[in-house]
Every structure is written in structure tokens, then in C-alpha cells.
Backbone as ProteinMPNN parsed JSONL, in Angstrom:
{"seq_chain_A": "MSEDVHALIARLCRRAPVIPVLTVEDPGLAAPLARALVAGGLPVLEVTLRTPAALPAIAAMAAVEGAVVGAGTLLAPADVAQAVAAGARFGVSPGATGALLEAVRAAGLPFLPGAATASEVMALLAQGYRTQKFFPAEVAGGIAALGALGPPLPQVAFCPTGGITAALAPAYLGLANVLCVGGSWVAPAAALRARDWGRITALAREAALLGSGTRTA", "coords_chain_A": {"N_chain_A": [[-11.764, -8.856, 13.656], [-13.855, -8.776, 10.791], [-14.309, -11.378, 8.271], [-15.13, -10.141, 5.889], [-13.847, -7.601, 5.919], [-11.236, -8.424, 5.826], [-11.29, -9.495, 3.275], [-11.774, -7.26, 1.871], [-9.333, -5.848, 1.855], [-7.788, -7.329, 0.27], [-9.193, -7.178, -2.179], [-8.748, -4.414, -2.625], [-6.004, -4.347, -3.131], [-5.857, -5.709, -5.499], [-6.897, -3.951, -7.229], [-5.143, -2.36, -8.882], [-1.82, -2.768, -10.216], [0.083, -1.336, -8.872], [0.424, 0.372, -5.726], [0.528, 3.573, -4.982], [2.948, 4.95, -2.813], [2.902, 7.584, -0.677], [4.448, 10.484, 0.519], [3.581, 13.228, 1.87], [4.287, 16.695, 1.892], [3.124, 19.183, 1.637], [-0.088, 20.018, 2.1], [-1.703, 21.29, 0.434], [-1.119, 20.264, -1.994], [-2.177, 17.827, -2.182], [-4.774, 17.095, -3.161], [-4.614, 17.578, -5.977], [-2.582, 15.907, -6.567], [-3.684, 13.438, -6.051], [-5.747, 13.392, -8.017], [-4.243, 13.343, -10.32], [-2.892, 10.865, -10.107], [-5.086, 9.042, -10.067], [-6.233, 9.702, -12.5], [-4.345, 8.464, -14.041], [-4.802, 5.721, -13.729], [-4.282, 4.58, -11.262], [-5.926, 4.025, -8.48], [-5.886, 3.423, -5.807], [-4.47, 4.65, -3.069], [-1.716, 5.344, -0.82], [-0.992, 7.25, 1.903], [1.597, 8.193, 3.824], [2.04, 8.42, 7.327], [4.094, 10.281, 8.057], [4.628, 13.007, 8.104], [3.771, 16.294, 9.127], [1.716, 17.091, 7.462], [0.323, 14.854, 6.814], [-2.267, 13.963, 7.739], [-4.192, 16.024, 7.037], [-3.732, 15.882, 4.238], [-4.702, 13.28, 3.693], [-7.359, 13.727, 4.211], [-7.99, 15.718, 2.214], [-7.451, 14.162, -0.122], [-9.346, 12.1, 0.129], [-11.613, 13.273, -0.67], [-11.529, 13.402, -3.473], [-12.759, 12.279, -6.401], [-13.008, 8.84, -7.223], [-10.794, 8.083, -5.851], [-9.258, 5.943, -3.485], [-8.196, 6.178, -0.362], [-5.626, 5.391, 1.885], [-4.024, 5.147, 5.089], [-0.647, 5.095, 5.732], [2.243, 3.704, 7.557], [1.224, 3.231, 10.057], [1.512, 3.041, 13.481], [0.664, 2.96, 16.125], [-2.186, 2.705, 18.33], [-3.245, 5.411, 18.496], [-2.61, 6.356, 16.075], [-4.215, 5.074, 14.387], [-6.828, 5.826, 15.131], [-6.75, 8.597, 14.463], [-6.201, 8.318, 11.778], [-8.481, 7.209, 10.737], [-10.533, 9.164, 11.454], [-9.657, 11.178, 9.78], [-10.479, 10.26, 7.274], [-9.31, 7.93, 6.126], [-9.548, 4.887, 4.389], [-8.362, 2.513, 4.582], [-5.53, 0.926, 6.151], [-2.096, 0.648, 6.626], [0.996, -0.823, 7.718], [4.342, -1.003, 8.861], [4.929, -3.207, 10.279], [3.537, -5.232, 12.963], [1.807, -5.082, 15.968], [0.319, -6.34, 19.055], [-1.329, -4.377, 20.269], [-1.782, -2.655, 18.111], [-3.102, -4.229, 16.164], [-5.375, -4.826, 17.585], [-6.5, -2.204, 17.717], [-7.046, -1.691, 15.03], [-8.967, -3.681, 14.485], [-11.03, -2.931, 16.246], [-11.698, -0.57, 15.051], [-12.682, -1.349, 12.733], [-11.151, -1.197, 10.473], [-10.0, -2.003, 7.199], [-6.836, -3.671, 6.796], [-3.415, -3.78, 6.08], [-0.907, -5.461, 7.259], [2.518, -5.487, 8.02], [5.171, -7.774, 7.323], [8.266, -9.595, 7.582], [9.443, -12.026, 7.797], [9.118, -15.579, 7.909], [8.003, -16.466, 10.32], [6.697, -14.131, 11.223], [4.842, -13.726, 9.128], [3.377, -16.198, 9.578], [2.345, -15.733, 12.189], [0.624, -13.561, 11.731], [-1.152, -14.717, 9.813], [-2.361, -16.705, 11.433], [-4.108, -14.852, 12.758], [-5.87, -14.226, 10.874], [-5.115, -12.757, 8.706], [-4.654, -12.915, 5.445], [-3.626, -11.376, 3.513], [-0.826, -9.579, 3.23], [1.649, -7.097, 3.878], [4.886, -7.128, 2.511], [7.869, -6.251, 3.912], [10.828, -4.747, 4.778], [11.106, -4.862, 1.427], [13.183, -5.251, -0.561], [15.466, -5.034, 1.034], [14.901, -7.26, 2.801], [15.363, -9.521, 1.316], [14.212, -9.542, -1.121], [12.93, -10.462, -4.405], [13.628, -13.208, -4.508], [13.39, -14.165, -1.749], [10.695, -13.633, -1.215], [9.408, -15.208, -3.205], [10.163, -17.657, -2.171], [8.69, -17.971, 0.091], [6.203, -18.609, -0.792], [5.663, -21.462, -1.554], [5.405, -22.875, 1.054], [3.655, -21.315, 2.339], [1.084, -20.899, 0.979], [-1.382, -19.76, 1.389], [-1.148, -17.096, 1.826], [-0.967, -13.837, 0.345], [0.782, -11.047, -1.021], [1.673, -7.637, -0.852], [4.52, -6.361, -1.658], [6.698, -3.924, -0.486], [9.137, -1.272, -0.381], [12.007, -0.206, -1.549], [11.435, -0.814, -4.112], [11.351, -0.412, -7.571], [10.379, 0.972, -10.865], [11.645, -0.637, -12.559], [12.135, -3.004, -11.19], [9.701, -3.856, -10.401], [8.046, -5.494, -12.355], [9.153, -8.051, -12.066], [8.447, -8.747, -9.424], [5.69, -8.669, -9.598], [5.286, -10.744, -11.186], [5.372, -12.963, -9.557], [3.359, -15.598, -8.179], [2.323, -15.167, -5.5], [1.966, -12.558, -5.172], [-0.019, -9.715, -5.12], [-0.025, -6.93, -5.705], [2.41, -4.184, -5.849], [4.0, -1.942, -3.666], [4.899, 1.527, -4.136], [7.038, 4.498, -4.469], [7.952, 5.715, -6.685], [6.155, 6.691, -8.595], [5.36, 9.276, -8.013], [7.491, 11.354, -8.085], [9.684, 13.485, -6.069], [10.601, 15.864, -7.434], [8.746, 16.199, -9.531], [6.492, 16.677, -7.92], [7.288, 19.116, -6.697], [7.427, 20.767, -8.805], [4.918, 20.761, -9.516], [4.024, 19.17, -11.58], [1.725, 17.652, -12.93], [1.035, 16.397, -15.118], [3.251, 14.689, -15.707], [3.211, 13.056, -13.528], [0.739, 11.741, -13.93], [1.447, 10.365, -16.303], [3.551, 8.652, -15.449], [1.924, 7.057, -13.652], [0.198, 5.944, -15.515], [1.978, 4.253, -16.834], [2.871, 2.561, -14.782], [0.294, 1.368, -14.149], [0.176, -0.476, -16.132], [2.092, -2.307, -15.557], [3.212, -5.565, -14.916], [1.333, -6.992, -16.617], [0.584, -9.902, -18.093], [2.754, -11.19, -16.902], [2.497, -12.818, -14.66], [3.275, -15.744, -12.75], [2.148, -19.249, -12.553]], "CA_chain_A": [[-12.145, -8.314, 12.38], [-14.672, -9.711, 10.053], [-13.831, -11.809, 7.073], [-15.432, -9.153, 4.846], [-12.946, -6.595, 5.963], [-9.98, -9.05, 5.308], [-11.435, -9.622, 1.858], [-11.67, -5.979, 1.169], [-7.951, -5.414, 1.578], [-7.361, -8.07, -0.84], [-9.663, -6.598, -3.349], [-8.031, -3.198, -2.993], [-4.734, -4.788, -3.638], [-6.051, -6.244, -6.956], [-7.457, -2.806, -8.062], [-4.152, -2.017, -9.809], [-0.532, -3.375, -9.905], [0.911, -0.419, -7.984], [-0.153, 1.283, -4.81], [1.578, 4.779, -4.721], [3.344, 5.228, -1.382], [3.148, 9.073, -0.864], [4.94, 11.222, 1.692], [3.131, 14.604, 1.382], [4.789, 17.801, 2.722], [2.243, 20.256, 1.499], [-1.44, 19.572, 1.971], [-2.315, 21.939, -0.826], [-0.77, 19.318, -3.238], [-2.739, 16.488, -1.934], [-5.829, 16.85, -4.11], [-4.241, 17.482, -7.377], [-1.702, 14.673, -6.651], [-4.635, 12.298, -6.119], [-6.452, 13.407, -9.209], [-3.294, 12.941, -11.286], [-2.715, 9.343, -9.922], [-6.443, 8.362, -10.389], [-6.39, 9.806, -13.918], [-3.348, 7.465, -14.679], [-5.184, 4.35, -13.465], [-3.876, 4.119, -9.834], [-6.905, 4.711, -7.654], [-5.601, 3.083, -4.396], [-3.311, 5.491, -2.619], [-1.274, 5.286, 0.635], [-0.314, 8.416, 2.452], [2.439, 7.846, 5.044], [1.974, 9.287, 8.528], [5.431, 10.752, 8.42], [4.894, 14.468, 8.064], [2.468, 16.996, 9.759], [0.697, 17.359, 6.374], [-0.286, 13.626, 6.269], [-3.689, 13.695, 8.064], [-4.977, 16.863, 6.114], [-3.578, 15.259, 2.973], [-5.641, 12.181, 3.566], [-8.756, 14.352, 4.142], [-8.166, 16.219, 0.886], [-7.507, 13.091, -1.136], [-10.587, 11.362, 0.349], [-12.699, 14.004, -1.398], [-11.26, 13.191, -4.847], [-13.578, 11.194, -7.024], [-12.304, 7.745, -7.641], [-9.545, 7.883, -5.084], [-9.451, 5.234, -2.22], [-7.021, 6.653, 0.213], [-5.373, 4.844, 3.216], [-2.942, 5.696, 5.898], [0.509, 4.224, 5.998], [3.075, 3.989, 8.813], [0.404, 3.169, 11.368], [2.485, 2.451, 14.586], [0.077, 2.856, 17.442], [-3.713, 2.94, 18.33], [-3.699, 6.694, 18.205], [-2.546, 6.664, 14.663], [-5.445, 4.417, 13.748], [-7.971, 6.781, 15.348], [-6.417, 9.823, 13.618], [-6.365, 8.17, 10.309], [-10.004, 7.016, 10.415], [-11.033, 10.562, 11.54], [-9.227, 12.024, 8.599], [-11.087, 9.658, 6.103], [-8.559, 6.792, 5.621], [-10.427, 3.769, 4.197], [-7.568, 1.311, 4.849], [-4.352, 1.148, 6.917], [-0.935, -0.106, 6.212], [1.923, -0.705, 8.776], [5.583, -1.735, 8.546], [4.962, -4.468, 11.15], [2.332, -5.522, 13.691], [1.8, -5.261, 17.382], [-0.807, -6.662, 19.542], [-2.111, -3.147, 20.464], [-2.135, -2.01, 16.798], [-3.978, -5.109, 15.589], [-6.611, -4.597, 18.24], [-7.065, -1.001, 17.294], [-7.752, -1.676, 13.642], [-10.175, -4.501, 14.659], [-12.057, -2.097, 16.983], [-12.129, 0.526, 14.167], [-13.212, -2.019, 11.554], [-10.38, -0.831, 9.344], [-9.166, -2.832, 6.403], [-5.559, -3.408, 7.216], [-2.32, -4.43, 5.487], [0.177, -5.424, 8.229], [3.809, -5.849, 7.568], [6.059, -8.95, 7.721], [9.45, -9.788, 6.82], [10.022, -13.436, 8.023], [8.086, -16.69, 7.903], [7.371, -16.513, 11.617], [5.866, -13.021, 11.332], [3.774, -14.147, 8.234], [2.441, -17.128, 10.202], [1.503, -15.174, 13.32], [-0.582, -12.73, 11.135], [-2.111, -15.621, 9.183], [-3.167, -17.184, 12.464], [-5.12, -13.902, 13.174], [-6.814, -14.002, 9.825], [-4.528, -12.006, 7.673], [-4.171, -13.566, 4.317], [-2.996, -10.415, 2.567], [0.056, -8.833, 4.122], [2.71, -6.24, 3.255], [6.218, -7.677, 2.712], [8.525, -5.103, 4.045], [11.186, -3.883, 3.647], [11.085, -5.948, 0.462], [14.544, -5.335, -1.115], [16.415, -5.327, 2.155], [14.553, -8.479, 3.437], [15.606, -10.625, 0.452], [13.708, -9.286, -2.429], [12.075, -11.443, -5.082], [13.907, -14.767, -4.084], [12.804, -14.43, -0.55], [9.269, -13.649, -1.296], [8.97, -16.411, -3.948], [10.408, -18.873, -1.34], [7.569, -17.978, 1.04], [4.945, -19.094, -1.463], [5.152, -22.924, -1.374], [5.055, -23.265, 2.373], [2.464, -20.477, 2.84], [0.267, -20.596, -0.179], [-2.663, -19.028, 1.822], [-0.961, -15.669, 1.941], [-0.663, -12.958, -0.762], [1.605, -9.94, -0.471], [2.09, -6.324, -1.385], [5.813, -6.023, -1.291], [7.068, -2.485, -0.49], [10.476, -1.051, 0.066], [13.228, -0.227, -2.512], [10.859, -1.328, -5.397], [11.305, 0.556, -8.582], [9.702, 0.565, -11.986], [12.397, -1.697, -13.212], [11.988, -4.111, -10.325], [8.232, -4.134, -10.188], [7.527, -6.564, -13.112], [9.459, -9.326, -11.458], [7.63, -9.03, -8.133], [4.347, -8.963, -9.971], [5.218, -12.042, -11.793], [5.232, -14.056, -8.541], [2.089, -16.067, -7.83], [1.803, -14.81, -4.274], [2.003, -11.001, -5.153], [-1.292, -8.928, -5.7], [0.439, -5.657, -6.203], [3.468, -3.612, -5.095], [3.975, -0.397, -3.242], [6.095, 2.317, -4.759], [6.974, 5.88, -4.438], [8.426, 6.333, -7.986], [5.14, 7.265, -9.475], [5.163, 10.62, -7.64], [8.735, 11.84, -7.63], [9.632, 14.784, -5.406], [10.856, 16.905, -8.288], [7.586, 16.523, -10.169], [5.606, 17.444, -6.954], [7.674, 20.419, -6.385], [7.077, 21.537, -9.939], [3.439, 20.688, -9.85], [3.882, 18.594, -12.843], [0.761, 16.686, -12.714], [0.96, 15.505, -16.345], [4.385, 13.767, -15.532], [2.731, 12.034, -12.523], [-0.2, 10.889, -14.657], [2.258, 9.509, -17.269], [4.098, 7.61, -14.714], [0.893, 6.297, -13.115], [-0.27, 5.148, -16.589], [2.996, 3.254, -17.107], [2.642, 1.673, -13.646], [-0.954, 0.573, -14.261], [0.343, -1.546, -17.1], [3.081, -3.16, -15.05], [2.765, -6.917, -14.603], [0.438, -7.571, -17.495], [1.148, -11.082, -18.761], [3.959, -11.693, -16.286], [2.195, -13.611, -13.464], [3.402, -17.174, -12.813], [1.149, -19.992, -11.88]], "C_chain_A": [[-12.867, -9.358, 11.472], [-14.07, -10.11, 8.711], [-14.015, -10.887, 5.906], [-14.403, -8.145, 4.837], [-11.556, -7.132, 5.486], [-10.043, -9.143, 3.818], [-11.306, -8.347, 1.227], [-10.254, -5.488, 0.963], [-7.362, -6.038, 0.486], [-7.896, -7.532, -2.205], [-9.062, -5.189, -3.682], [-6.664, -3.443, -3.594], [-4.797, -5.245, -5.106], [-6.531, -5.092, -7.728], [-6.345, -2.346, -9.214], [-2.782, -2.595, -9.34], [0.234, -2.593, -8.956], [-0.013, 0.375, -7.049], [0.831, 2.406, -4.544], [1.77, 4.866, -3.212], [3.861, 6.708, -1.348], [3.455, 9.592, 0.446], [4.665, 12.661, 1.349], [3.577, 15.626, 2.378], [3.904, 18.928, 2.737], [0.731, 19.783, 1.232], [-2.143, 20.056, 0.807], [-2.035, 21.197, -2.098], [-1.499, 18.201, -3.238], [-3.8, 16.09, -3.11], [-5.436, 16.744, -5.58], [-3.369, 16.272, -7.612], [-2.558, 13.414, -6.826], [-5.301, 12.355, -7.542], [-5.438, 12.912, -10.377], [-2.965, 11.376, -11.301], [-3.955, 8.59, -10.454], [-6.564, 8.484, -11.924], [-5.382, 8.82, -14.674], [-3.704, 5.96, -14.356], [-4.701, 3.708, -12.148], [-4.842, 4.666, -8.847], [-6.589, 4.494, -6.131], [-4.321, 3.753, -3.948], [-3.019, 5.355, -1.001], [-0.547, 6.538, 0.976], [0.301, 8.058, 3.84], [2.278, 8.82, 6.127], [3.365, 9.782, 9.012], [5.618, 12.193, 8.38], [3.638, 15.046, 8.757], [1.426, 17.134, 8.762], [-0.116, 16.1, 6.158], [-1.759, 13.642, 6.516], [-4.507, 14.746, 7.186], [-4.874, 16.403, 4.728], [-4.553, 14.147, 2.718], [-7.064, 12.741, 3.379], [-9.045, 14.889, 2.735], [-8.302, 15.163, -0.167], [-8.739, 12.25, -1.054], [-11.635, 11.923, -0.418], [-12.534, 13.792, -2.91], [-12.043, 11.966, -5.376], [-12.676, 10.064, -7.587], [-11.107, 7.197, -6.8], [-10.061, 7.033, -3.77], [-8.11, 5.341, -1.534], [-6.908, 5.86, 1.592], [-4.068, 5.526, 3.922], [-1.876, 4.664, 6.049], [1.309, 4.588, 7.228], [2.252, 3.998, 10.064], [1.27, 2.396, 12.325], [1.699, 2.145, 15.804], [-1.422, 3.093, 17.339], [-4.108, 4.435, 17.973], [-3.629, 7.078, 16.799], [-3.725, 6.198, 13.881], [-6.579, 5.38, 13.898], [-7.893, 8.077, 14.567], [-6.697, 9.606, 12.202], [-7.809, 7.924, 9.793], [-10.698, 8.376, 10.51], [-10.842, 11.386, 10.25], [-9.864, 11.507, 7.296], [-10.423, 8.509, 5.382], [-9.599, 5.593, 5.454], [-9.635, 2.433, 4.406], [-6.308, 1.829, 5.619], [-3.32, 0.214, 6.533], [0.283, 0.183, 7.421], [3.224, -1.463, 8.367], [5.748, -3.064, 9.273], [3.524, -4.606, 11.822], [2.628, -5.622, 15.125], [0.461, -5.701, 17.919], [-1.821, -5.506, 19.718], [-2.66, -2.621, 19.078], [-3.157, -3.031, 16.089], [-5.369, -4.96, 16.359], [-7.219, -3.281, 17.918], [-7.709, -0.936, 15.931], [-9.043, -2.662, 13.647], [-11.364, -3.707, 15.229], [-12.52, -1.095, 15.895], [-12.787, -0.023, 13.006], [-12.434, -1.49, 10.25], [-9.636, -1.869, 8.531], [-7.703, -2.552, 6.689], [-4.483, -4.291, 6.496], [-1.163, -4.323, 6.43], [1.465, -5.861, 7.536], [4.491, -6.95, 8.099], [7.172, -9.086, 6.892], [10.051, -11.266, 6.88], [8.669, -14.373, 8.011], [7.354, -16.668, 9.162], [6.325, -15.337, 11.719], [4.635, -13.236, 10.305], [2.771, -15.171, 8.913], [1.643, -16.627, 11.348], [0.356, -14.355, 12.776], [-1.544, -13.651, 10.497], [-2.96, -16.268, 10.401], [-4.183, -16.166, 13.083], [-6.008, -13.563, 12.019], [-6.316, -13.291, 8.668], [-3.958, -12.735, 6.563], [-3.584, -12.812, 3.281], [-2.189, -9.529, 3.501], [1.093, -8.033, 3.2], [4.119, -6.953, 3.488], [7.131, -6.553, 2.649], [9.707, -5.284, 5.032], [11.732, -4.926, 2.562], [12.518, -6.164, -0.073], [15.594, -5.725, 0.005], [16.147, -6.77, 2.841], [14.644, -9.689, 2.524], [15.051, -10.556, -0.978], [12.786, -10.367, -2.999], [12.315, -12.911, -4.693], [13.349, -15.04, -2.831], [11.292, -14.478, -0.56], [8.677, -14.792, -2.104], [9.193, -17.556, -3.027], [9.355, -19.048, -0.324], [6.235, -18.645, 0.483], [4.622, -20.531, -1.23], [4.844, -23.262, -0.04], [3.824, -22.516, 2.927], [1.68, -19.919, 1.736], [-1.03, -19.842, 0.089], [-2.409, -17.617, 1.843], [-0.445, -15.076, 0.595], [-0.202, -11.74, -0.168], [1.507, -8.701, -1.385], [3.412, -6.004, -0.914], [6.119, -4.547, -1.398], [8.45, -2.311, 0.082], [11.544, -1.201, -0.857], [12.593, -0.763, -3.881], [10.898, -0.212, -6.385], [10.476, 0.039, -9.735], [10.266, -0.673, -12.693], [12.274, -3.131, -12.613], [10.59, -4.789, -10.293], [7.7, -5.377, -11.093], [7.864, -7.995, -12.432], [8.783, -9.687, -10.237], [6.291, -9.388, -8.566], [4.165, -10.245, -10.648], [5.092, -13.286, -10.781], [3.768, -14.355, -8.257], [1.43, -15.529, -6.532], [1.899, -13.322, -4.126], [0.652, -10.477, -5.903], [-0.883, -7.644, -6.305], [1.735, -5.31, -5.434], [3.338, -2.254, -4.672], [5.101, 0.3, -3.709], [5.897, 3.716, -4.734], [7.388, 6.622, -5.725], [7.43, 6.997, -8.854], [4.874, 8.744, -9.136], [6.443, 11.216, -7.176], [8.747, 13.204, -7.112], [9.825, 15.932, -6.425], [9.512, 17.25, -8.98], [6.547, 17.145, -9.23], [6.027, 18.749, -6.795], [7.335, 21.345, -7.526], [5.65, 21.537, -10.3], [3.188, 20.107, -11.249], [3.063, 17.409, -12.89], [0.671, 15.689, -14.065], [2.072, 14.524, -16.274], [3.906, 12.69, -14.574], [1.701, 11.155, -13.184], [0.449, 10.012, -15.565], [2.772, 8.444, -16.529], [3.135, 6.65, -14.085], [0.386, 5.464, -14.276], [0.693, 3.917, -16.935], [2.857, 2.086, -15.924], [1.441, 0.766, -13.648], [-0.772, -0.496, -15.182], [1.326, -2.505, -16.665], [2.502, -4.628, -14.759], [1.873, -7.635, -15.471], [1.134, -8.636, -18.192], [2.295, -11.747, -18.074], [3.692, -12.706, -15.184], [2.51, -15.187, -13.739], [2.314, -17.974, -12.138], [1.658, -20.541, -10.509]], "O_chain_A": [[-12.551, -10.546, 11.41], [-13.399, -9.302, 8.069], [-13.166, -10.834, 5.016], [-14.025, -7.772, 3.726], [-10.801, -6.41, 4.837], [-9.048, -8.92, 3.129], [-10.773, -8.269, 0.12], [-9.987, -4.779, -0.007], [-6.53, -5.463, -0.216], [-7.176, -7.449, -3.2], [-8.896, -4.834, -4.849], [-6.261, -2.737, -4.518], [-3.809, -5.137, -5.833], [-6.581, -5.247, -8.948], [-6.719, -2.012, -10.339], [-2.63, -2.88, -8.152], [1.036, -3.182, -8.231], [-1.028, 0.946, -7.45], [1.874, 2.18, -3.929], [0.802, 4.854, -2.452], [4.938, 7.061, -1.83], [2.82, 9.216, 1.432], [5.434, 13.272, 0.608], [3.307, 15.492, 3.572], [3.862, 19.644, 3.738], [0.438, 19.208, 0.183], [-3.027, 19.415, 0.239], [-2.631, 21.461, -3.143], [-1.518, 17.525, -4.266], [-3.735, 15.081, -3.813], [-5.921, 15.874, -6.304], [-3.388, 15.674, -8.688], [-2.246, 12.497, -7.587], [-5.365, 11.306, -8.182], [-5.831, 12.155, -11.264], [-2.802, 10.744, -12.344], [-3.834, 7.619, -11.2], [-6.943, 7.521, -12.591], [-5.627, 8.438, -15.818], [-2.938, 5.062, -14.705], [-4.717, 2.49, -11.969], [-4.591, 5.771, -8.368], [-6.991, 5.302, -5.294], [-3.229, 3.432, -4.418], [-3.888, 5.278, -0.133], [0.466, 6.844, 0.347], [-0.37, 7.698, 4.807], [2.377, 10.019, 5.863], [3.719, 9.699, 10.188], [6.743, 12.634, 8.614], [2.62, 14.376, 8.933], [0.268, 17.294, 9.146], [-1.119, 16.141, 5.445], [-2.507, 13.356, 5.58], [-5.504, 14.31, 6.612], [-5.87, 16.506, 4.013], [-5.164, 14.075, 1.652], [-7.836, 12.296, 2.529], [-10.085, 14.623, 2.131], [-9.181, 15.25, -1.025], [-9.171, 11.715, -2.075], [-12.534, 11.195, -0.84], [-13.525, 14.048, -3.593], [-11.975, 10.848, -4.866], [-11.722, 10.318, -8.321], [-10.555, 6.115, -7.0], [-11.059, 7.354, -3.125], [-7.092, 4.779, -1.94], [-7.885, 5.689, 2.321], [-3.279, 6.286, 3.361], [-2.129, 3.521, 6.433], [1.093, 5.625, 7.856], [2.562, 4.705, 11.023], [1.706, 1.278, 12.052], [1.999, 1.17, 16.492], [-1.883, 3.64, 16.336], [-5.099, 4.693, 17.289], [-4.37, 7.928, 16.306], [-4.167, 6.794, 12.898], [-7.235, 5.73, 12.916], [-8.905, 8.574, 14.072], [-7.279, 10.423, 11.488], [-8.247, 8.318, 8.712], [-11.455, 8.681, 9.589], [-11.701, 12.122, 9.764], [-9.816, 12.214, 6.289], [-10.801, 8.118, 4.278], [-10.42, 5.372, 6.344], [-10.232, 1.356, 4.398], [-6.083, 3.036, 5.703], [-3.607, -0.918, 6.145], [0.423, 1.293, 7.936], [3.172, -2.439, 7.619], [6.578, -3.903, 8.926], [2.509, -4.154, 11.292], [3.644, -6.212, 15.493], [-0.531, -5.436, 17.239], [-2.995, -5.634, 19.371], [-3.816, -2.22, 18.947], [-4.056, -2.519, 15.422], [-6.415, -4.983, 15.711], [-8.447, -3.227, 17.844], [-8.716, -0.268, 15.695], [-10.01, -2.454, 12.914], [-12.501, -3.801, 14.767], [-13.717, -0.807, 15.856], [-13.436, 0.73, 12.281], [-12.992, -1.376, 9.159], [-8.753, -2.551, 9.051], [-7.309, -1.393, 6.82], [-4.71, -5.492, 6.351], [-0.482, -3.299, 6.472], [1.414, -6.565, 6.528], [4.441, -7.132, 9.315], [7.162, -8.786, 5.698], [10.971, -11.64, 6.153], [7.501, -13.988, 8.084], [6.135, -16.837, 9.138], [5.223, -15.532, 12.231], [3.503, -12.923, 10.673], [1.551, -15.03, 8.833], [0.476, -16.974, 11.529], [-0.762, -14.433, 13.286], [-2.743, -13.398, 10.617], [-4.186, -16.325, 10.302], [-5.039, -16.584, 13.863], [-6.85, -12.674, 12.153], [-7.029, -13.2, 7.67], [-2.817, -13.182, 6.678], [-3.089, -13.341, 2.285], [-2.706, -8.852, 4.389], [1.308, -8.298, 2.017], [4.426, -7.318, 4.623], [7.271, -5.906, 1.611], [9.533, -5.952, 6.051], [12.655, -5.703, 2.805], [12.989, -7.298, 0.005], [16.431, -6.615, -0.148], [17.075, -7.377, 3.376], [14.111, -10.752, 2.841], [15.362, -11.354, -1.862], [12.03, -11.05, -2.308], [11.393, -13.717, -4.566], [12.792, -16.13, -2.702], [10.704, -15.35, 0.08], [7.606, -15.304, -1.777], [8.375, -18.472, -3.102], [9.115, -20.172, 0.115], [5.363, -19.125, 1.208], [3.524, -20.871, -0.789], [3.897, -24.041, 0.067], [3.096, -22.983, 3.804], [1.581, -18.709, 1.531], [-1.689, -19.354, -0.829], [-3.385, -16.868, 1.877], [0.341, -15.673, -0.141], [-0.597, -11.338, 0.926], [1.272, -8.821, -2.587], [3.529, -5.411, 0.159], [5.776, -3.965, -2.428], [8.892, -3.093, 0.923], [12.03, -2.325, -0.988], [13.39, -1.145, -4.739], [10.489, 0.896, -6.038], [9.94, -1.069, -9.706], [9.596, -1.531, -13.268], [12.294, -4.175, -13.265], [10.39, -5.999, -10.184], [6.963, -6.209, -10.563], [7.035, -8.892, -12.284], [8.543, -10.871, -10.002], [5.713, -10.322, -8.01], [3.067, -10.799, -10.705], [4.763, -14.412, -11.152], [2.988, -13.414, -8.105], [0.206, -15.435, -6.432], [1.912, -12.846, -2.991], [0.343, -10.782, -7.055], [-1.381, -7.296, -7.375], [2.122, -6.017, -4.504], [2.613, -1.465, -5.278], [6.211, -0.233, -3.709], [4.783, 4.199, -4.936], [7.244, 7.834, -5.884], [7.776, 7.773, -9.745], [4.208, 9.417, -9.922], [6.55, 11.574, -6.003], [7.978, 14.052, -7.566], [9.181, 16.962, -6.226], [9.142, 18.422, -9.035], [5.796, 18.027, -9.645], [5.146, 19.607, -6.744], [7.005, 22.514, -7.327], [5.207, 22.199, -11.239], [2.274, 20.507, -11.97], [3.557, 16.281, -12.893], [0.325, 14.508, -14.051], [1.843, 13.442, -16.815], [4.178, 11.511, -14.798], [1.757, 9.934, -13.033], [0.019, 8.86, -15.633], [2.494, 7.301, -16.891], [3.479, 5.473, -13.974], [0.14, 4.281, -14.042], [0.274, 2.804, -17.253], [2.753, 0.887, -16.185], [1.496, -0.394, -13.24], [-1.525, -1.464, -15.083], [1.458, -3.529, -17.335], [1.337, -4.752, -14.382], [1.593, -8.803, -15.2], [2.159, -8.401, -18.832], [2.797, -12.761, -18.56], [4.622, -13.414, -14.8], [2.095, -15.786, -14.732], [1.625, -17.466, -11.254], [0.91, -21.21, -9.797]]}, "name": "protein", "num_of_chains": 1, "seq": "MSEDVHALIARLCRRAPVIPVLTVEDPGLAAPLARALVAGGLPVLEVTLRTPAALPAIAAMAAVEGAVVGAGTLLAPADVAQAVAAGARFGVSPGATGALLEAVRAAGLPFLPGAATASEVMALLAQGYRTQKFFPAEVAGGIAALGALGPPLPQVAFCPTGGITAALAPAYLGLANVLCVGGSWVAPAAALRARDWGRITALAREAALLGSGTRTA"}
């Protein structure tokens, strides 16, 4: 994978402090959901490949002006091919395997691979991944664990995901090795069921302001 593609995933992570992690059950809700999040200042969206609606949802969101849509929960090469065909512009995974890394390289897909330990971070760094997903963030030690990875591995920046809430996000964003966080709280299931796009836009606006002035050197 080229350095430009590695740099692109870092730039995407810097676009906003939160990447919404979205599990879409109804593809008909995908476009208005994307519009609501973009209107609130969160343009980079991750749709998890956990439902039959995921791929059509990615296709619908990819057509929304201002949205940069990626596919999450990539587990196998077939997932990569399907995500790219649906219009995904980046990929995210809870971990990494040799086959998965080869598939994203072949596809030229900007990729955010998951790591939870120093050894996993080092293995990905050796393959050029300076931007990684720290997952599952809260279960894997949270803010203290991620902060501890910083001094020995200053080359790597993270998007922590997993158990992060609006209340926890500012502390993560205050770490020097964190570019953004992934979170599902900006699109709660109740608001989706009610098609309350105003509520989702309001939550996105709040999230877009998180981390301002909190980052440590």
C-alpha cells in the first residue's frame, strides 16, 4: 500500500473528533442519517458490516454530498471487495490478518486496522500502519492503556473505539496519540426508529466540538 493511502486514513481521522460507528438495519434510513450527521459536522462515517442492510446503506450514503463513507467490521477479503463495490472509501477492522491486509493493499483501500496490545501495534507499524484503531478501547484498558502506548510508540496515532461515550470522549481526545474516537452514541437507535434527524444532527454538533482545547502535548 502506498504512503499516500496511509496518509489519507490519517487525514480522514483528523476531519472531525468523532467518527460515527453506524449499524444500519433499514437501508431506507441511510441517506437521511448521513445527511443529518454531515449537517452536524461529522462527515466521516463508518457503516459496520453487521446487517444485511450494510452494503446498500454504504451505497446510499456514498451519494450524500459531503459524506465520506467507510465500511467497518471488515474480516475477510470478500468483505473488502464487497465494500469497495458498494462505494466505501475506507475500511475499518477490529483486528488484522495477513489475508485482510493483502486484500486492502490490492484494493488500494485506506485502512484503519485494529490493535489492542503493544505487539499488535508494532506488527502493524512494521507494515506501514501509523494510524490504527485501538479496540475494544474500554475493555482493553481505556485511557490509561492507550496513554501508556504513547511514549514507547510515538510513531503511531489512534482512533479508539469500543465503549466510548460522549462523557468519556474528551479524555481520550486529550491524549497526544489520539486523532479521533469512534462512537455510536451520535445515532441512537431510538432516534433512528423515530426518524428524529434533528436530534441526530444536534448530537453530531455536540460531538464535533468535543476535544477542543483538551489535547495534551
